[in-house]
C-alpha positions as CSV (number, residue, x, y, z in Angstrom):
1,M,175.4,-285.0,234.5
2,K,173.8,-288.5,233.4
3,L,172.6,-287.7,230.0
4,D,170.2,-290.1,229.4
5,T,167.8,-289.3,232.8
6,L,168.2,-286.3,231.0
7,F,166.7,-287.4,227.4
8,Q,164.4,-289.1,229.8
9,Q,163.4,-286.5,232.4
10,F,162.8,-283.5,229.8
11,D,160.8,-283.0,226.4
12,P,163.7,-282.2,223.7
13,Q,161.4,-279.4,222.1
14,S,160.0,-277.5,225.3
15,I,162.3,-275.1,227.6
16,P,162.5,-276.7,230.7
17,P,161.5,-273.9,233.6
18,L,166.0,-273.7,234.5
19,A,164.5,-270.0,236.4
20,Q,162.7,-272.0,239.7
21,W,166.0,-274.8,240.3
22,D,168.3,-273.7,242.3
23,P,170.6,-276.7,242.6
24,P,174.3,-276.9,243.6
25,F,177.2,-276.7,242.3
26,C,178.6,-280.1,240.9
27,G,182.1,-278.5,239.8
28,D,183.5,-278.2,235.8
29,M,182.4,-280.3,232.9
30,D,184.8,-280.7,229.7
31,L,182.6,-279.2,227.9
32,T,183.5,-275.9,225.5
33,I,180.7,-274.2,222.8
34,S,183.2,-272.6,220.4
35,A,183.8,-269.4,218.7
36,N,182.4,-271.2,215.9
37,G,179.4,-273.0,217.5
38,D,180.8,-276.3,218.3
39,W,179.9,-278.0,221.3
40,I,182.7,-279.8,221.9
41,H,182.9,-282.5,224.9
42,E,186.7,-283.8,226.1
43,G,188.2,-283.2,223.3
44,S,186.3,-283.9,220.6
45,P,182.6,-282.4,218.7
46,I,179.3,-284.0,219.7
47,R,178.1,-284.9,216.5
48,R,174.7,-286.1,217.3
49,P,172.2,-282.6,216.9
50,A,169.4,-284.2,219.4
51,L,172.1,-284.1,221.6
52,V,173.5,-280.7,221.2
53,E,169.8,-279.1,221.1
54,L,168.9,-280.9,224.5
55,L,171.7,-279.6,226.2
56,S,171.2,-276.0,224.4
57,R,167.7,-276.4,226.7
58,V,169.1,-276.9,230.4
59,L,171.5,-274.4,229.6
60,R,171.8,-271.4,231.3
61,R,174.1,-268.2,232.6
62,E,174.0,-266.7,235.6
63,A,174.6,-263.0,237.4
64,D,178.8,-264.6,238.3
65,G,178.5,-263.8,233.6
66,D,179.2,-268.1,233.7
67,Y,177.5,-270.4,231.6
68,Y,176.2,-273.5,233.7
69,L,174.0,-276.4,232.1
70,V,171.4,-276.9,234.9
71,T,169.0,-279.9,236.1
72,P,166.8,-279.8,239.0
73,A,169.5,-282.3,240.9
74,E,172.9,-280.2,240.0
75,K,174.9,-277.3,238.2
76,L,178.1,-278.0,236.1
77,R,179.9,-275.0,235.0
78,I,180.9,-274.5,230.7
79,V,183.5,-272.2,228.8
80,V,182.0,-270.6,226.3
81,E,184.5,-268.9,224.3
82,D,181.8,-266.3,222.4
83,L,178.1,-266.4,222.5
84,P,176.4,-269.9,223.5
85,L,173.5,-269.9,220.5
86,L,173.3,-268.8,216.7
87,I,170.5,-267.6,215.0
88,T,170.6,-269.3,211.5
89,D,167.5,-268.0,210.0
90,A,164.6,-265.7,210.0
91,D,161.3,-265.5,209.1
92,R,159.3,-262.1,208.4
93,V,155.4,-261.8,210.1
94,D,154.0,-258.7,208.1
95,A,156.2,-256.0,209.2
96,D,158.3,-257.5,211.7
97,W,161.0,-260.8,212.3
98,I,161.2,-264.2,214.1
99,A,164.7,-265.2,213.8
100,V,165.2,-268.7,214.7
101,T,168.4,-270.6,216.4
102,A,170.1,-273.5,215.6
103,G,168.4,-275.2,218.2
104,G,164.8,-274.6,217.6
105,D,164.0,-271.2,219.4
106,R,161.8,-268.7,217.7
107,V,162.6,-265.5,219.3
108,P,160.7,-262.5,218.1
109,L,162.5,-258.8,216.8
110,D,161.3,-256.9,219.6
111,A,161.9,-254.8,222.1
112,T,163.1,-257.4,224.7
113,H,164.9,-258.9,221.8
114,R,166.4,-256.6,221.2
115,L,169.3,-257.0,218.0
116,T,172.7,-255.1,220.2
117,L,176.3,-254.9,218.8
118,L,179.0,-257.4,221.4
119,S,182.3,-257.8,220.8
120,G,183.2,-260.5,218.9
121,P,186.5,-263.0,219.4
122,G,188.7,-260.7,217.0
123,G,187.7,-257.9,219.0
124,D,185.1,-256.6,216.2
125,L,181.4,-255.6,217.4
126,L,179.0,-257.8,216.0
127,P,175.2,-258.7,216.4
128,A,173.9,-260.2,219.2
129,L,169.5,-261.5,220.2
130,P,168.9,-261.7,223.8
131,V,166.8,-265.4,223.9
132,R,166.3,-267.0,227.1
133,H,168.0,-267.2,230.7
134,G,170.5,-264.4,230.1
135,L,171.8,-266.0,227.0
136,R,172.7,-264.7,223.9
137,A,172.5,-265.6,220.6
138,R,175.0,-264.8,216.9
139,L,173.7,-264.2,213.8
140,H,174.8,-267.1,211.1
141,R,176.8,-265.2,208.3
142,N,173.9,-266.4,206.0
143,L,171.7,-264.7,207.7
144,F,174.1,-261.4,208.5
145,Y,174.1,-260.9,204.6
146,R,170.6,-261.5,204.2
147,W,169.6,-259.3,206.5
148,V,172.7,-256.7,205.6
149,E,170.1,-256.7,201.9
150,L,167.3,-255.6,203.3
151,A,168.1,-252.6,205.9
152,E,168.3,-249.1,206.5
153,R,170.3,-246.2,207.3
154,R,170.1,-244.4,210.2
155,D,173.0,-241.6,210.7
156,D,175.6,-243.8,211.5
157,E,174.4,-247.6,211.4
158,M,172.9,-250.0,209.9
159,G,169.4,-251.8,211.2
160,L,166.4,-253.0,211.0
161,W,162.4,-252.2,211.7
162,S,160.6,-255.1,213.8
163,G,158.4,-255.2,216.6
164,G,158.4,-250.7,217.1
165,V,162.5,-251.3,217.1
166,W,165.3,-250.5,215.9
167,H,167.7,-253.5,215.3
168,V,171.1,-252.4,215.0
169,L,173.8,-254.7,212.3
170,G,177.0,-252.8,212.6
171,R,178.0,-249.8,212.2
172,F,179.6,-247.3,209.2
173,D,183.1,-245.9,209.8
174,D,184.1,-242.5,209.5
175,G,183.5,-241.2,206.2
176,A,181.6,-244.3,205.1
177,P,178.7,-243.4,201.9
């Protein structure tokens, strides 16, 4: 996968039609998205935000559970320690929320994009939001606490309403007030 070619082929702000591409598998790439969101290539963090943003635009998760960087001509498997994307901000629009990823994706919290609790690297249940092409995102700690301050309690859950549906931020342990 030639990165210069990727920069020339794709607008880094748009999402290519990955669902339409079915290239042959070309092997594994020495690229890991760490649990803290760092992109590490051949042991070194990628320091160019534009490169990380571009790579995130050609990333998908397939039915086998693995993550792949995909172009029309090739498909390379990468390692993802937790979830590949991070929600860093959110905008309130009337009574609803639009989540914003570190790469600039704007995702409405609604019935299609619903916060759910998934096990994190340490085994704790943490909120995750589906974004696109089988990819989910974790909430940045600052956004998580911002939403917790605005959250409501419903039975044993803490969450918020958006898009007409309940979005879970966490669950109370037995005996919690």
